[in-house]
VOZA-943569 format. One line per 3 residues: number of its first residue (from 1); their letters; for each residue x, y, z of C-alpha. Coordinates in pm, 1 decimal, always signed. Example, Ala and Ser with C-alpha at 12.3 -4.5 7.8 and 13.67 -1.06 7.14 Angstrom:
1	AS	+1230.0:-450.0:+780.0 ~ +1367.0:-106.0:+714.0 .
This chain:
1	MKT	+1514.4:+46.5:-2898.0 ~ +1190.2:-83.7:-3040.1 ~ +921.2:-242.8:-2830.0 .
4	RSF	+817.1:-591.5:-2937.7 ~ +441.4:-651.5:-2934.8 ~ +266.8:-980.8:-2993.2 .
7	TPA	-74.0:-1131.3:-3032.9 ~ -144.1:-1379.8:-2751.6 ~ -122.2:-1681.7:-2982.4 .
10	SVL	+228.3:-1600.8:-3101.3 ~ +398.8:-1523.6:-2772.5 ~ +550.7:-1727.7:-2494.0 .
13	TWP	+337.6:-1770.8:-2185.4 ~ +471.7:-1628.3:-1857.6 ~ +598.3:-1967.4:-1727.3 .
16	ALL	+768.1:-2029.2:-2059.1 ~ +923.8:-1684.1:-2050.7 ~ +1070.1:-1760.3:-1708.4 .
19	ATA	+1218.5:-2085.2:-1834.9 ~ +1357.4:-1980.1:-2170.5 ~ +1713.8:-1864.6:-2215.7 .
22	SLI	+1656.6:-1669.5:-2538.5 ~ +1471.8:-1355.1:-2440.9 ~ +1390.9:-1037.3:-2621.0 .
25	HLA	+1605.0:-763.5:-2478.7 ~ +1442.7:-426.4:-2426.6 ~ +1615.3:-174.3:-2203.8 .
28	ALP	+1563.9:+191.5:-2133.9 ~ +1820.1:+425.0:-2280.7 ~ +2085.2:+520.6:-2028.3 .
31	APA	+2032.0:+850.9:-1855.9 ~ +2267.3:+1136.3:-1941.2 ~ +2577.8:+1138.8:-1727.8 .
34	LAA	+2552.5:+1382.1:-1438.7 ~ +2813.6:+1504.2:-1200.1 ~ +2783.2:+1283.3:-896.4 .
37	PPV	+2738.4:+1464.5:-565.8 ~ +2982.7:+1387.6:-287.5 ~ +2898.3:+1058.4:-125.5 .
40	RIA	+2809.8:+1127.4:+235.1 ~ +2551.7:+861.7:+312.7 ~ +2626.9:+498.5:+236.0 .
43	AAQ	+2345.0:+273.8:+121.2 ~ +2261.8:-28.9:+332.4 ~ +2316.6:-360.5:+155.8 .
46	HEH	+2113.0:-614.0:+347.4 ~ +1762.0:-547.1:+471.2 ~ +1633.0:-397.8:+145.7 .
49	SEF	+1822.6:-622.1:-94.2 ~ +1527.3:-753.0:-294.9 ~ +1387.6:-728.4:-645.1 .
52	EAT	+1156.9:-431.9:-697.7 ~ +928.6:-391.9:-998.4 ~ +655.0:-134.4:-1048.5 .
55	LSA	+414.5:-50.3:-1329.3 ~ +278.2:+292.4:-1415.5 ~ -30.8:+263.3:-1637.3 .
58	PYL	-209.6:+593.2:-1710.7 ~ -580.4:+557.7:-1645.9 ~ -669.4:+783.4:-1940.0 .
61	GDG	-530.4:+779.7:-2292.2 ~ -319.5:+1067.7:-2415.5 ~ -607.6:+1240.2:-2592.3 .
64	AAV	-852.6:+1189.1:-2308.1 ~ -600.9:+1316.3:-2053.3 ~ -542.3:+1633.3:-2254.9 .
67	AER	-916.3:+1685.9:-2293.7 ~ -962.0:+1635.7:-1920.6 ~ -721.6:+1924.8:-1865.7 .
70	GGA	-921.6:+2141.2:-2105.3 ~ -697.9:+2103.6:-2411.4 ~ -735.3:+1949.3:-2753.3 .
73	GRG	-600.6:+1598.7:-2796.4 ~ -388.8:+1490.7:-3092.0 ~ -342.3:+1151.2:-3246.0 .
76	RPE	-529.6:+846.3:-3125.4 ~ -709.7:+934.6:-2803.0 ~ -657.5:+594.2:-2637.5 .
79	ARS	-282.2:+571.9:-2702.5 ~ -64.1:+584.0:-2391.6 ~ +273.4:+477.8:-2256.9 .
82	FTL	+321.5:+220.7:-1981.9 ~ +634.9:+253.8:-1769.5 ~ +797.6:-44.7:-1600.0 .
85	SFD	+1057.5:+34.4:-1332.8 ~ +1305.8:-220.9:-1199.7 ~ +1560.5:-205.7:-920.1 .
88	YPG	+1755.2:-442.1:-698.2 ~ +1921.2:-252.0:-411.1 ~ +2243.8:-409.0:-289.1 .
91	LAR	+2270.7:-647.2:-582.6 ~ +2606.9:-825.9:-561.7 ~ +2622.5:-934.3:-926.4 .
94	RRS	+2445.7:-829.7:-1243.0 ~ +2114.4:-990.2:-1328.1 ~ +1837.2:-934.8:-1577.3 .
97	ARW	+1480.0:-843.8:-1502.6 ~ +1252.6:-1043.8:-1729.3 ~ +909.2:-900.6:-1777.9 .
100	QLE	+580.1:-955.9:-1949.5 ~ +304.2:-696.6:-1993.6 ~ -53.1:-789.8:-2086.0 .
103	LIG	-357.6:-589.8:-2186.1 ~ -666.3:-770.5:-2055.8 ~ -1016.4:-701.8:-2182.8 .
106	PGG	-1320.3:-587.6:-1982.0 ~ -1443.6:-850.1:-1740.7 ~ -1090.5:-964.7:-1655.1 .
109	GKV	-1071.5:-1256.2:-1895.6 ~ -912.6:-1246.6:-2239.8 ~ -556.8:-1126.8:-2299.1 .
112	LQR	-577.4:-895.4:-2598.5 ~ -215.9:-787.6:-2640.8 ~ +115.1:-886.6:-2486.8 .
115	WQG	+465.4:-740.8:-2474.6 ~ +773.9:-898.3:-2318.6 ~ +1143.9:-839.7:-2278.3 .
118	SAP	+1428.3:-803.0:-2032.7 ~ +1629.8:-523.1:-1876.3 ~ +1973.8:-541.7:-1707.6 .
121	LGG	+1999.6:-481.9:-1333.7 ~ +2322.8:-346.4:-1197.2 ~ +2293.9:-106.7:-907.5 .
124	QPR	+2079.2:+164.3:-1066.4 ~ +1703.3:+173.3:-1126.2 ~ +1598.8:+86.0:-1481.2 .
127	EVT	+1292.3:+200.8:-1669.5 ~ +1129.6:+42.6:-1972.9 ~ +863.3:+229.7:-2170.0 .
130	VRW	+603.4:+32.6:-2361.5 ~ +394.5:+230.6:-2605.7 ~ +39.0:+120.2:-2683.1 .
133	QGL	-100.2:+291.4:-2989.7 ~ -458.9:+260.9:-2868.6 ~ -551.9:-1.7:-3126.3 .
136	LNG	-635.6:-372.1:-3120.9 ~ -577.3:-556.8:-3447.6 ~ -565.7:-221.6:-3623.3 .
139	REP	-901.6:-108.5:-3489.4 ~ -1018.5:+116.0:-3210.8 ~ -1104.6:-95.2:-2905.2 .
142	APG	-1453.4:-117.4:-2761.4 ~ -1513.9:+118.4:-2468.7 ~ -1471.4:-31.0:-2125.2 .
145	IYR	-1249.5:-79.7:-1820.8 ~ -942.3:-277.4:-1924.3 ~ -658.3:-405.7:-1707.9 .
148	VRM	-283.1:-387.2:-1766.2 ~ -86.9:-661.7:-1589.5 ~ +287.8:-681.8:-1541.0 .
151	RAA	+476.3:-991.5:-1434.6 ~ +847.6:-958.9:-1370.3 ~ +1123.3:-1178.4:-1230.7 .
154	AGE	+1492.0:-1131.9:-1151.7 ~ +1767.2:-1378.4:-1237.9 ~ +1754.8:-1718.3:-1401.5 .
157	RAA	+1560.0:-1869.0:-1117.4 ~ +1245.4:-1679.7:-1027.1 ~ +1161.6:-1848.5:-697.9 .
160	GET	+1078.5:-1584.5:-441.3 ~ +1162.3:-1296.8:-674.4 ~ +859.9:-1266.1:-897.7 .
163	VEQ	+644.9:-954.3:-887.2 ~ +296.7:-911.9:-1032.3 ~ +110.4:-582.7:-1055.0 .
166	SWE	-199.3:-475.6:-1242.6 ~ -393.3:-153.0:-1288.7 ~ -724.2:-68.2:-1448.6 .
169	IAV	-734.1:+173.7:-1741.5 ~ -1030.2:+345.1:-1907.0 ~ -1078.7:+307.9:-2280.8 .
172	GRL	-1335.1:+511.4:-2473.3 ~ -1619.7:+723.8:-2344.7 ~ -1761.6:+570.3:-2029.5 .
175	AAP	-2064.2:+675.3:-1831.5 ~ -1979.9:+790.1:-1480.9 ~ -2132.4:+572.5:-1207.6 .
178	AMP	-2434.1:+707.0:-1020.9 ~ -2325.3:+788.4:-666.5 ~ -2549.0:+814.8:-359.3 .
181	AFT	-2584.1:+1161.4:-210.2 ~ -2318.4:+1213.3:+54.3 ~ -2232.3:+1505.0:+276.0 .
184	PLP	-1853.5:+1514.6:+317.7 ~ -1719.6:+1454.8:+665.0 ~ -1529.4:+1739.2:+831.1 .
187	TTR	-1152.5:+1753.1:+797.3 ~ -876.5:+1982.1:+921.9 ~ -790.1:+2124.4:+579.1 .
190	PGA	-843.1:+2495.2:+513.0 ~ -1144.4:+2548.1:+290.7 ~ -1288.6:+2205.9:+361.4 .
193	QAA	-1597.5:+2157.3:+572.3 ~ -1487.7:+2256.5:+921.3 ~ -1795.7:+2143.9:+1111.4 .
196	PAP	-2015.2:+1837.2:+1072.0 ~ -2329.0:+1882.3:+864.0 ~ -2652.3:+1767.5:+1027.8 .
199	SSL	-2691.1:+1483.5:+776.7 ~ -2333.1:+1356.8:+782.8 ~ -2184.2:+1068.9:+977.5 .
202	PYT	-2055.9:+1174.5:+1322.4 ~ -1684.1:+1149.9:+1240.1 ~ -1393.5:+1371.9:+1142.9 .
205	VYY	-1143.9:+1246.1:+882.7 ~ -771.1:+1269.1:+954.9 ~ -517.1:+1194.9:+681.3 .
208	GNL	-174.1:+1053.9:+753.2 ~ +127.3:+846.5:+655.6 ~ +164.2:+540.1:+875.7 .
211	HSQ	+502.2:+409.6:+757.0 ~ +829.4:+602.8:+752.1 ~ +1186.3:+588.6:+878.2 .
214	TSH	+1435.5:+838.2:+1017.6 ~ +1796.6:+827.9:+1133.7 ~ +1695.3:+604.7:+1424.5 .
217	SDG	+1721.4:+323.5:+1169.2 ~ +1789.3:+346.7:+792.9 ~ +1607.9:+665.9:+691.0 .
220	GAP	+1644.8:+1040.2:+727.2 ~ +1882.3:+1120.9:+439.8 ~ +1881.8:+1465.9:+276.3 .
223	LDD	+1694.8:+1467.0:-53.1 ~ +1996.8:+1567.1:-260.5 ~ +2195.8:+1271.2:-129.2 .
226	CKG	+1938.2:+997.2:-76.8 ~ +2021.2:+685.7:-275.4 ~ +1799.0:+439.6:-92.0 .
229	AQE	+1817.3:+287.3:+253.6 ~ +2092.6:+433.6:+470.0 ~ +2344.8:+266.5:+691.3 .
232	PQS	+2159.2:+252.4:+1022.2 ~ +2188.3:+568.8:+1232.5 ~ +2412.5:+741.7:+978.3 .
235	APY	+2174.3:+1003.5:+834.3 ~ +2122.6:+1348.9:+987.6 ~ +1743.9:+1367.5:+1028.6 .
238	GPD	+1550.4:+1199.4:+1308.4 ~ +1194.1:+1212.5:+1443.5 ~ +1243.3:+1571.7:+1562.0 .
241	AAY	+1277.0:+1669.2:+1194.3 ~ +1011.1:+1430.9:+1059.0 ~ +714.1:+1553.0:+1262.4 .
244	PYA	+737.3:+1925.6:+1180.9 ~ +808.2:+1839.3:+815.9 ~ +492.8:+1626.9:+789.3 .
247	RAH	+282.8:+1886.8:+967.9 ~ +411.5:+2162.4:+738.9 ~ +315.7:+1948.2:+438.2 .
250	GLD	-45.9:+1918.6:+548.3 ~ -53.2:+1577.9:+714.6 ~ -263.7:+1524.3:+1025.3 .
253	LLM	-50.7:+1237.9:+1154.4 ~ +282.4:+1068.8:+1089.9 ~ +401.1:+730.5:+1209.7 .
256	VSE	+777.8:+698.3:+1243.4 ~ +828.1:+321.6:+1222.6 ~ +1191.7:+229.1:+1277.5 .
259	HNH	+1333.6:-115.4:+1203.4 ~ +1339.4:-293.1:+1536.8 ~ +1671.2:-469.0:+1468.2 .
262	MYD	+1868.9:-154.2:+1383.5 ~ +1879.1:+7.3:+1727.2 ~ +2227.7:-138.0:+1764.0 .
265	GSD	+2338.0:+81.4:+1472.4 ~ +2376.4:-214.0:+1238.8 ~ +2184.2:-388.7:+962.0 .
268	GTN	+2326.7:-712.3:+1095.6 ~ +2417.7:-763.7:+1459.9 ~ +2659.4:-529.3:+1633.1 .
271	TDA	+2826.7:-754.5:+1886.4 ~ +2976.4:-451.4:+2063.3 ~ +2640.1:-275.8:+2104.8 .
274	DPA	+2529.1:-138.8:+2440.4 ~ +2176.4:-258.2:+2530.1 ~ +2116.2:+53.7:+2736.2 .
277	AAK	+2191.5:+276.9:+2437.0 ~ +1957.8:+81.0:+2207.2 ~ +1671.7:+97.0:+2454.6 .
280	ALY	+1737.7:+462.1:+2531.6 ~ +1720.4:+551.6:+2160.6 ~ +1377.7:+389.5:+2132.3 .
283	QSG	+1256.2:+575.1:+2440.6 ~ +1390.3:+901.6:+2300.1 ~ +1174.4:+851.5:+1991.5 .
286	LQS	+865.9:+798.8:+2204.8 ~ +952.1:+1113.6:+2399.8 ~ +995.6:+1312.5:+2077.4 .
289	ARA	+644.9:+1213.1:+1972.8 ~ +496.2:+1302.9:+2311.0 ~ +670.4:+1640.0:+2316.9 .
292	FNA	+559.7:+1728.7:+1964.4 ~ +201.1:+1630.8:+2040.0 ~ +199.2:+1846.6:+2351.1 .
295	AHP	+326.4:+2146.1:+2157.5 ~ +105.3:+2093.5:+1850.5 ~ -247.0:+1979.5:+1941.0 .
298	GFL	-440.3:+1866.8:+1635.0 ~ -141.2:+1684.1:+1488.2 ~ -58.3:+1329.9:+1594.8 .
301	ALY	+305.5:+1222.6:+1610.3 ~ +337.4:+846.2:+1643.8 ~ +654.1:+650.3:+1712.6 .
304	GME	+703.9:+277.2:+1708.1 ~ +871.8:-4.3:+1525.9 ~ +867.1:-195.9:+1200.3 .
307	WGV	+922.8:-548.9:+1326.6 ~ +1082.8:-828.5:+1127.6 ~ +1303.6:-880.0:+825.1 .
310	ISK	+1202.3:-917.7:+462.0 ~ +1388.9:-1235.4:+369.9 ~ +1178.2:-1530.5:+487.0 .
313	GGH	+996.8:-1293.9:+718.7 ~ +782.0:-990.5:+655.7 ~ +762.9:-640.2:+797.1 .
316	LNI	+482.5:-525.4:+1022.3 ~ +427.1:-203.8:+1213.6 ~ +337.3:-196.3:+1580.4 .
319	FNS	+174.5:+139.7:+1648.8 ~ +147.8:+158.3:+2027.6 ~ +426.8:-34.9:+2194.0 .
322	DEL	+637.1:+144.2:+2455.4 ~ +871.1:-156.0:+2458.4 ~ +1141.3:-223.5:+2201.7 .
325	LGW	+1114.9:-582.0:+2075.5 ~ +1407.2:-776.4:+1937.6 ~ +1607.0:-1094.7:+1906.1 .
328	EKN	+1966.4:-974.4:+1868.0 ~ +2225.2:-1002.6:+2143.4 ~ +2571.8:-861.8:+2182.9 .
331	ASG	+2887.5:-1062.3:+2244.5 ~ +2806.5:-1075.1:+2615.3 ~ +2468.6:-1235.3:+2547.0 .
334	QLL	+2274.5:-922.6:+2642.0 ~ +1946.6:-862.5:+2459.4 ~ +1955.4:-542.5:+2252.0 .
337	ADT	+1589.9:-467.3:+2326.5 ~ +1343.2:-444.9:+2613.6 ~ +1151.2:-762.2:+2532.9 .
340	ATA	+1271.2:-1076.0:+2356.5 ~ +1082.4:-1192.4:+2046.4 ~ +1201.5:-1473.8:+1823.4 .
343	RGD	+1291.4:-1367.4:+1471.6 ~ +1034.6:-1496.1:+1223.2 ~ +795.2:-1637.0:+1486.9 .
346	YGA	+482.1:-1445.6:+1387.5 ~ +244.6:-1667.8:+1583.4 ~ +426.4:-1590.6:+1908.7 .
349	LYT	+448.8:-1222.8:+1818.5 ~ +72.5:-1203.1:+1758.9 ~ +10.1:-1364.8:+2097.8 .
352	LMK	+233.6:-1108.4:+2267.9 ~ +67.4:-822.1:+2079.2 ~ -279.1:-935.6:+2182.9 .
355	ARG	-171.9:-973.7:+2545.7 ~ -22.1:-621.7:+2548.1 ~ -306.7:-461.6:+2352.4 .
358	WIG	-77.5:-362.8:+2063.9 ~ -218.8:-296.9:+1717.5 ~ -33.5:-370.0:+1394.9 .
361	QFN	-22.4:-330.6:+1017.9 ~ +102.1:-572.9:+750.8 ~ +363.8:-370.9:+562.4 .
364	HPS	+405.6:-417.5:+184.1 ~ +296.7:-781.3:+221.1 ~ +376.0:-1060.0:-21.3 .
367	ASE	+122.3:-1334.3:-86.3 ~ +399.7:-1594.0:-61.7 ~ +678.4:-1668.1:+187.0 .
370	QFM	+591.4:-1388.4:+429.9 ~ +418.6:-1384.2:+768.7 ~ +450.8:-1760.9:+787.2 .
373	VNG	+243.7:-1940.1:+1051.6 ~ +227.5:-2321.0:+1053.1 ~ +393.2:-2328.6:+713.3 .
376	EAL	+142.1:-2096.2:+550.7 ~ +205.8:-1744.8:+419.9 ~ -18.5:-1491.1:+593.3 .
379	GYT	-130.5:-1777.9:+810.8 ~ -428.5:-1702.1:+1032.0 ~ -434.9:-1714.0:+1410.9 .
382	PDG	-705.7:-1573.6:+1640.8 ~ -440.1:-1371.7:+1824.0 ~ -316.1:-1230.9:+1495.8 .
385	DAA	-670.6:-1138.0:+1401.7 ~ -704.1:-945.8:+1727.5 ~ -373.7:-763.0:+1680.1 .
388	MAL	-349.3:-688.2:+1308.1 ~ -584.2:-408.4:+1201.1 ~ -436.7:-278.0:+874.2 .
391	CEV	-287.0:-408.5:+550.1 ~ -94.0:-185.2:+312.1 ~ -273.5:-204.8:-21.4 .
394	LNT	-48.1:+42.9:-202.3 ~ +282.5:+215.7:-130.6 ~ +478.6:+470.6:-322.6 .
397	SAF	+849.2:+404.5:-370.2 ~ +1028.0:+373.7:-37.1 ~ +1335.4:+542.0:-181.2 .
400	SSK	+1170.8:+833.7:-357.9 ~ +1347.4:+1166.5:-311.6 ~ +1058.9:+1368.1:-457.5 .
403	DNE	+898.7:+1625.2:-229.9 ~ +624.7:+1763.0:-457.5 ~ +391.0:+1460.8:-462.1 .
406	SET	+501.5:+1365.1:-814.4 ~ +636.8:+1013.8:-754.7 ~ +504.3:+768.9:-1017.1 .
409	RRS	+659.4:+445.7:-884.9 ~ +412.1:+262.4:-668.6 ~ +346.3:-95.8:-565.4 .
412	SFE	+9.4:-265.5:-521.3 ~ -46.0:-529.7:-255.2 ~ -420.9:-581.2:-294.1 .
415	QAC	-370.2:-946.5:-385.8 ~ -181.9:-1013.8:-61.4 ~ -431.5:-816.4:+147.3 .
418	NKA	-713.8:-1014.6:-10.5 ~ -531.8:-1333.4:+84.4 ~ -524.2:-1210.8:+445.3 .
421	LEA	-896.0:-1131.1:+431.6 ~ -976.7:-1472.6:+285.1 ~ -761.5:-1633.1:+555.9 .
424	GYH	-990.6:-1475.6:+813.7 ~ -808.4:-1157.5:+912.7 ~ -1024.7:-853.2:+979.5 .
427	VAF	-797.6:-589.3:+826.3 ~ -872.2:-253.2:+670.4 ~ -665.7:-111.4:+384.9 .
430	STN	-396.1:+151.9:+425.6 ~ -165.7:+329.7:+179.8 ~ +164.0:+480.0:+288.8 .
433	QDN	+503.0:+594.3:+162.6 ~ +765.9:+399.7:+360.0 ~ +986.3:+709.0:+334.8 .
436	HCA	+1359.6:+655.5:+374.9 ~ +1452.2:+1001.2:+247.3 ~ +1367.4:+1319.3:+436.7 .
439	NWG	+1035.6:+1370.2:+254.0 ~ +790.3:+1226.5:+503.6 ~ +447.4:+1217.0:+336.4 .
442	ASY	+553.2:+1438.7:+44.2 ~ +649.9:+1193.0:-231.2 ~ +287.8:+1152.4:-341.0 .
445	GNR	-62.8:+1251.7:-228.7 ~ -160.3:+907.0:-100.8 ~ -284.2:+888.5:+256.7 .
448	TAV	-433.6:+653.6:+511.9 ~ -746.3:+819.2:+651.2 ~ -893.4:+743.8:+992.2 .
451	LVP	-1237.2:+840.5:+1121.6 ~ -1243.2:+977.2:+1477.1 ~ -1572.1:+1070.6:+1649.2 .
454	NGV	-1657.4:+1439.8:+1627.8 ~ -1551.9:+1625.8:+1939.5 ~ -1285.1:+1368.3:+2029.8 .
457	ALT	-926.7:+1492.0:+2010.3 ~ -682.9:+1316.5:+1779.0 ~ -453.9:+1130.9:+2019.6 .
460	RDS	-275.6:+798.5:+2018.4 ~ -567.3:+649.9:+2212.1 ~ -837.1:+779.5:+1974.8 .
463	FIE	-626.3:+673.5:+1677.5 ~ -586.8:+319.5:+1814.0 ~ -959.9:+306.5:+1888.9 .
466	ALR	-1034.0:+397.6:+1524.4 ~ -798.6:+123.2:+1406.0 ~ -959.5:-134.0:+1634.9 .
469	ARR	-1295.6:-39.8:+1479.1 ~ -1140.3:-45.3:+1127.0 ~ -1280.7:+304.1:+1061.6 .
472	VFA	-1018.6:+356.6:+793.0 ~ -997.7:+409.3:+419.8 ~ -698.0:+420.1:+186.5 .
475	TMD	-675.1:+689.4:-78.9 ~ -429.9:+796.2:-346.5 ~ -594.7:+1140.9:-333.2 .
478	KHA	-563.4:+1330.8:-6.3 ~ -861.6:+1546.5:-104.9 ~ -1113.2:+1260.6:-132.9 .
481	QLV	-1330.3:+1052.9:+99.0 ~ -1477.8:+703.9:+65.1 ~ -1713.4:+546.2:+317.6 .
484	LTA	-1893.1:+213.4:+275.3 ~ -2217.4:+141.1:+460.7 ~ -2420.5:-178.9:+475.7 .
487	NGH	-2780.3:-153.0:+597.4 ~ -2666.7:+153.2:+790.3 ~ -2364.3:-18.6:+944.0 .
490	LMG	-2034.6:+162.0:+895.3 ~ -1735.0:+3.6:+721.1 ~ -1526.0:-193.5:+967.8 .
493	ERF	-1826.8:-333.0:+1150.7 ~ -1911.9:-700.2:+1194.8 ~ -2281.2:-784.0:+1223.0 .
496	DNI	-2550.0:-1044.2:+1168.0 ~ -2799.0:-985.0:+888.9 ~ -3134.3:-1127.3:+792.0 .
499	GPL	-3283.8:-1070.2:+448.6 ~ -3167.5:-810.6:+193.0 ~ -2841.3:-622.6:+234.8 .
502	TLK	-2795.2:-275.8:+84.8 ~ -2434.1:-171.1:+28.3 ~ -2358.8:+192.1:-52.0 .
505	AHY	-2031.7:+358.3:-149.6 ~ -2027.6:+721.1:-35.2 ~ -1772.1:+939.3:-211.1 .
508	ASD	-1673.4:+1303.3:-191.9 ~ -1391.2:+1519.4:-326.3 ~ -1310.7:+1871.2:-211.8 .
511	SGK	-1096.5:+1923.9:-523.3 ~ -1379.0:+1875.8:-772.4 ~ -1285.2:+1524.4:-888.1 .
514	RAA	-1551.2:+1274.9:-996.2 ~ -1578.4:+898.1:-964.5 ~ -1501.2:+714.8:-1289.3 .
517	SVV	-1561.3:+355.3:-1180.0 ~ -1676.1:+168.7:-871.6 ~ -1624.9:-200.1:-797.3 .
520	LME	-1786.8:-377.9:-503.9 ~ -1566.5:-670.8:-402.5 ~ -1685.9:-981.7:-217.2 .
523	GVP	-1509.2:-1258.1:-27.6 ~ -1556.4:-1518.8:+241.7 ~ -1340.9:-1507.7:+557.1 .
526	GRK	-1169.1:-1837.4:+626.4 ~ -1240.8:-1979.7:+281.3 ~ -883.8:-1921.1:+157.0 .
529	GTV	-1023.0:-1855.6:-187.3 ~ -1038.2:-1562.1:-427.6 ~ -1194.2:-1221.1:-373.0 .
532	TPL	-1411.9:-1138.3:-673.8 ~ -1607.4:-839.7:-808.4 ~ -1973.9:-848.6:-711.7 .
535	ARN	-2103.9:-537.7:-888.3 ~ -1991.1:-217.7:-1059.5 ~ -2248.8:+2.0:-890.7 .
538	ADV	-2225.5:+231.3:-590.3 ~ -2567.4:+132.3:-451.8 ~ -2636.4:-241.7:-452.1 .
541	TIT	-2900.5:-452.9:-279.0 ~ -2845.6:-826.6:-255.6 ~ -2947.7:-1117.3:-37.3 .
544	PAP	-2625.2:-1297.8:+54.6 ~ -2603.1:-1672.8:+79.0 ~ -2613.7:-1796.5:+436.6 .
547	GAH	-2283.9:-1767.8:+618.2 ~ -1995.0:-1525.3:+653.1 ~ -1903.1:-1265.0:+390.9 .
550	FYY	-1697.9:-949.2:+360.5 ~ -1742.0:-662.9:+116.1 ~ -1532.8:-361.1:+27.2 .
553	VRL	-1532.8:-93.1:-240.6 ~ -1254.3:+5.6:-476.7 ~ -1325.7:+339.0:-645.3 .
556	TQE	-1124.8:+497.1:-926.0 ~ -1143.7:+870.3:-985.7 ~ -1141.9:+1030.1:-1329.1 .
559	DGN	-771.5:+1109.2:-1281.9 ~ -688.2:+742.5:-1216.0 ~ -629.7:+777.3:-842.8 .
562	IMW	-777.7:+485.0:-651.2 ~ -946.2:+455.1:-311.8 ~ -1029.0:+152.2:-98.6 .
565	SAP	-1291.8:+141.5:+174.8 ~ -1251.9:-77.4:+478.4 ~ -1454.7:-397.6:+450.0 .
568	VWV	-1775.4:-479.3:+631.0 ~ -1812.1:-831.7:+764.0 ~ -2160.6:-979.6:+741.2 .
571	NQL	-2289.0:-1304.1:+887.1 ~ -2602.9:-1384.7:+689.6 ~ -2857.6:-1570.3:+900.3 .
574	VVE	-3145.0:-1785.8:+787.6 ~ -3478.8:-1754.7:+960.4 ~ -3655.6:-2085.0:+958.4 .
577	APA	-4023.7:-2077.9:+872.7 ~ -4246.1:-2176.9:+1163.2 ~ -4357.7:-2536.4:+1153.8 .
580	IR	-4713.5:-2591.0:+1031.8 ~ -4921.5:-2794.6:+1271.6 .
């Protein structure tokens, strides 16, 4: 089918597109019929029943991408195809995904081109390909960093089921940003720097995946029979399979984060469940992690829970709890967990986490209707600020069955994480895979990287200490490093400042990649406003306005892979001039 393209003046706006009943219909061609494998694992129909929409926007045009690989490009160099993917696991009746795609000019303002359409949803993922010919009004566009934004909604009523994603793309020949000199930090990878250089920061970088499931909840399905989330405890592979798999695929650490409400073997509530069995299963996971760590020093196996539900809730990981938390009870009124927590009461959960010393991560957060506190999404509490250290900024598809790091479906949550930062949370960015198939850490090369002091072993304690300090960066490239400093202070720090502030983005790649663009982002904790770009340089000196600020760096490599530093939090002081007498 043909793609419909419009100039901005002749097309419906996004609110009008949501309201109208006469929509342009653009659907991907059906895939060739394949012989279906025997159904052995049933897909769960409740916890993950939500609208999913992702956008793949190549950073380079077709010609530039070919040239980057050493070939000769053909056709218009800036032409490229955008891929929109839609799914609705567990959908009870057919719906349509309505979408709008916009090409936004440099500086983030003017919409230059717009496409829109709809695609049917009915139990199988759908893809829509939108081809951009690399022209604007018949002419080659001016060089610069453009943005492609997708807005999509499911059903006739879009409340609660609207997804927005956007990605930067490079157009034309762009000068690479000047980067400060940086000696890469040591890692555990063969061929990488194995010992700290005299001039480097005193930390070792460890790369991991901090969000995955096994057969202890709704993950662990074999790759040739993984259709999505599994019926709880029905798949064959548990933590004992996940840890060696991740280690064999080059990860330094893996967090197995099981849904806390599935230890009864149900996505709902199993009224016949045995509390002792549920609690014993959680303890067995903790023991699996301890045993693997003892046998494999240098790798960190973590086990814990993903607490909460998606609908009118929100998922969060708790990395270091030896207690199973829950709210479900069996028919006898027995709690199917060690410690009672009220479903959806995030304020009370944060208070418990702070009291216990537990550290958490906002998982695939939404900027609306999730993590509600006092009627506000991602509502701030001091206890929550003490407990929540990470926010997932990007995830690859939770239901990917790829094991060669080739997954292209990914979701961005930077907008929601920025809302948490503006609310006052001190969170660093993470990027994980939320694996439900038996491909822990292998669907793509994205990793969460933690900085542990040189000479300190990688253990649960040293990992938690790094998270408390927010010594973390998120990267789509497992071979790259990004560290932000501010007047010599390391990312994650909170400090008072007087006078000028020099912010530096330090980048390194052991695979020969180069930085293509750098954006320094600025916000104000507690303002509840908008995080905005401050500069597109890697070395910036400013004098902040008096008061609290946070800054972080988003860096895009020449291959389009993105990295996010942890923020620094700066309280700018004013020194009063001495009174003249």
